[in-house]
Every structure is written in C-alpha cells, then in structure tokens.
N, C-alpha and C positions, 0 to 999 in steps of 0.2 A: 335517486338523489339528483338534484338540479345541478347545472353547471356552476352556479354561484356557490352552492354548498360544497361541491368538490373543490373549488378554488379556496374556500375558507378552510377546508380540511388540510389542503396542501400547505397553505401559509402557516397554519398552526403547527404542522409537523416541522416545517423549516425552522420555526422559532425554537421548537424543542430540540431539534438536531443541533442547532448552533449553540444552545446552552449546555449540551451534553446530557440533557434529561432523557432523551431517547437515542438509541443506537440501532444501526442496521443489524449488528450481530453482537451477541453477548456470551460470555462464558458462564454456563450454568452447570453446577455439579461437575466441574472439571472438563466439560465439553463445550465447544463453540456451537451456538445455535443461531440461525438466521431468522430475523423478524421479517417474513415475506411481506406483511402488510405495509411495512415502511417502504420497501422497494416499490410496491404497487402504487403507493401514494406519490412517491418521487416521480415515477413514470407519468402519472396523471398531470404533473406540472408541465412536462414537456408537451403533452397532448393538448392541454388547455391554453398554452401560451401563444402569443402572437409575435412574429418577428418584428423587432423594433431596433431603432438606431440608438446605440449606447456609446457613441463616439465621444472621446474626450480629447480636447486640444487638437493636435495634428494627427492623432491616431484614430482609425475607423474601426468600430466594433459593431456587429449585428448579431443579436441572439434573441431567444424567446424572452418576452417581458416578465415572465414568471420566475426567471432564473438569472438574476443579475449577479455581478460580482459582489462579494461580501465586503462590508466596510468595518474597520476596526477603529477603536479609540485608544488612547494611552491607558485608560482604565482596563482594557482587555489584557494588558501585560503580555502581549505577544510581540516579539521583535520581527518585523517584516522590513528587512534592509532594502533601501531604495535600489531600483534597477530592473523593474519589469515583472515582479512576482504577482500572482493573483490567486485569490481563494473564492471559489464559487459559493453562493448561498447554500445553506443546508449542510455545511461542513463544520466540524468542531475542532478548534485549536485551543488547547489548554494554556493557561498562563505559564510562561517561561518557555514556550515553543519558539524556535528561531527558524526563520526562512531566509536563506541567502538567495540573491537574485541571479538569473531569473528562475523561478520554480512555480509549480502549480499544484493546487489541491482542489479536487473535484467534489461535487455534491455527494453527500452521504458519508464522506470520509470522517474518521475520528482519529485525532492525533493527540496523544496524552502528554503530560508535563515533562519538561526537560528534554524533549526530542529536538534534534536539529535536522532540517531539510536543506540539503546543500544545493549549490547552483545547478541548474538544468535538471533537477530531479522532479519526478511526478509522483504524487499520491493520487491514484486513480479513484474513480467513483466507488464509494462504499468501503474502501480499504480501511482496516482497523489497525492502528499503530499504537503500541504501548508506550510505557514510560522510558525515558532515557535511551531512546533509539537514535542511532546515527544513520541517516540515509545519505550516502555520499554522492558526490557530483555525478550527474548524468544517469543516475539509477532510476529505475521505473518500478512502481508497484501497479500492476495492471488493474483496470476497473472491471468490476463484475456487477453490472446492474441487471442484466437479464441472463438466464431466466430468474424470476423472482425468488425461487427456492434455492438458488445456488449460493453457497457460502462465498463471501468475498475473500480477497487476499488478507491474511492476518499476520501481523508481525508483533510478537509478544515483547515483554519488557527486556531492556538491556541488550537488545540485538544490535550488532554492527553490520551494516551492509556497505560493502566497498563500492568504489566508483564503477560506473558502466555495468551495473548488475541489472537483471530483469527478473522480477518475481511475478508470476502470472497464474491464471486459471484457479483461483481459490487456494493457492498454496498456503500452508500454515507454517510459519517459522517460529519454533518454540523459543522460550526465553533463554537469554545468554548465548545464543548461537552467533557465529561469526561467518559471514558470507564474503569471501575474498573477491577482489577486483575481477570484473568480467564474467561472473558466474550467472548463468541463466537457469532458472528452475521453473518448471511447469508440471502439469499433471501427467504428461506423457513421456517425460524423460526420467529414467530411473537414476537414482543416486547410489553410487558404490561406496560402501563403508569399508575403508581399508583397515580399520581396526578389528573387524569381524570377518571380512571376506564375503559379506552378504550384500545383496542389492535391496534398496528401499524403493518400493513402487507405490503408486497411488492406492489408497485404501478403498474399502467397499463403497464409499461415497464419492469416489473419483477425486479425492484430495491427496495431494502430496504433502507429507508432514516431515519437516526437517527436525530431527531430535533436539532436545534441550542441550545446549552447550556444544553442539557440533561445530567444527571448523571445516568449512566447505570451500574447496578450490576447484577451478576449472580443470577438466581432464578429458580423456577419451578412452574408448575401448575398441579393439579390432572387430570387424565383421568376421564371423567364424565359418561362413559357408557361402557358396555361390561365387559369381564373378567379382563381387566386392572383396571377398577374402583373397581371391587370387591376385587382385590389384593392390592389396595392402591397405584398403580403405578403413578408416577409423570413424566411429560414431561419437559425437560429443557426449560426455558423461561427467556430471559433477561428482567430486570425490570428497568424502569425509576423511581427512588425513589424521585427525585426532579430536579429542574433546577438550573444551576450554580449560586452561590451567592459569596459574598466576602469571606466567610469562606472556600468554596470549592476552590476558586482560590488560597487562601493562602496555602492550603494543597498540591497543585500540582505545585506550582511555584518553579522553580529551582534557586539555587543561581547563580547570574551572574558570579561569579568567575569561575564556571565550564565551562563557554562558552569561 
C-alpha cells in the first residue's frame, strides 16, 4: 500500500469514527471485543502526519497535520460550553452530549447520548462511554491505543463517576455502577466487595471489571506480613460498599433542566 493509499484509508476511518459508523470496541454477544484494525489505522495517522502550526489567535498549538481538532456545528446537537474544551478528530460525540470547560476527548473515543463530561475531565484515546453517563470534574478515563489488541477503558450505560476519579488500563465499568469521589481503578488494584467478603481481581484477559450496579468508594487494607505490617502500612483498595438502590439513584440523578 502506498503512503497516499494509507492516508486515504486513515481519513476514511476518521470520518466513520466521527459519524459513529465504526467503533474501536463493540459489545458482541454480551462481551466487549476490540477492533484491532481500527487502532492500527489510527496509529498510521500519527506516523504519516507532519508537525504543523495549528495556532489560533493568541494561543500556539503544534500537532500532526493528520490529526487536527474536530469542529462541530449547531446541527451536531452537541453542547460544548465555551472555555477551552477540545475534541480531537476521529472521536464520536452523540447528539445531546454536554462538555463543560475545560475538558478533552481524544481520538478513537466514543461518547453516547445524554452523557455529561464535566470540567477538567478527560476521555482518553479509544475510551468507550455509554448513554447517560456522568463523568464528574477532574476525572480521567485513561487512553489505551497501544497495544492494538488491548481493550480500551469502557464505561457502560447510566454509570456515575465522581470527581477526581481515575479509570485506567482497559477497566470495564458495567452499567448502573457508581464510582465515588477519588476512586482509582486499574488492572492491578484488587477491589474488595464488602457485601460478599471477596476480592475482585483482573480477569484472564487482564481486565478489571466493576460489576453492574456496584457502588465503589475509596478504601484501604493493611499489609499482613513483613516490615510493612509491623509499621501499620495500608495499601489503597477500592471497596464495593453496596449495590445501587433507589436511594443511590436519587443521590446521583441530575436535574433534567441541566441537559
């Protein structure tokens, strides 16, 4: 394939990603699967691009010419409130998505309808975000572009993520879960389920899966042996304190007028 043919393939993919026609990952027969060819093509856009001046007004920006910021129109029906937010090309924001300033959505990300991205929040490269999700201020969804076969961070429908949270390393947060303020979840940190007394660890594919409806708060557990135990040191551990009920839902429901 010639360089021009590669560029044509990349630009065609960007258009399909922005329209929602193609996704980096899809749920097939109840399981999330990554489309590795999409990641490979996205990476080719970085390789084939040339550093260019993208400055606007008094602000200086320099990036690969293949990957500019995405531009929206009123017909897109996406609310991007003034104040410094940006969406890279190749990301999909569904009609009725709201971005509060400043926030950022990276290439390959998919954000479904009714979702709010609050101030200082990040939707990392290839992250998949479902319907009616709230990503609170200063929370981060990590980007997973490489390796191409790795599943990205996935947030299913009706999830609430509190402020200053971090969801990384291909973690899957199942629908209706509530992640409380300041919780960090990745593939190497076990989650303690206080309702069962069991630990949830990464599955055979190296993915941490937060169960449907789980209410997760920040916690810790003591080191049980060695000098750390003698010193009374604790290790950070997210804790499932309960599963979502009517009271939980009422406390995280946003007023419709905000939408």
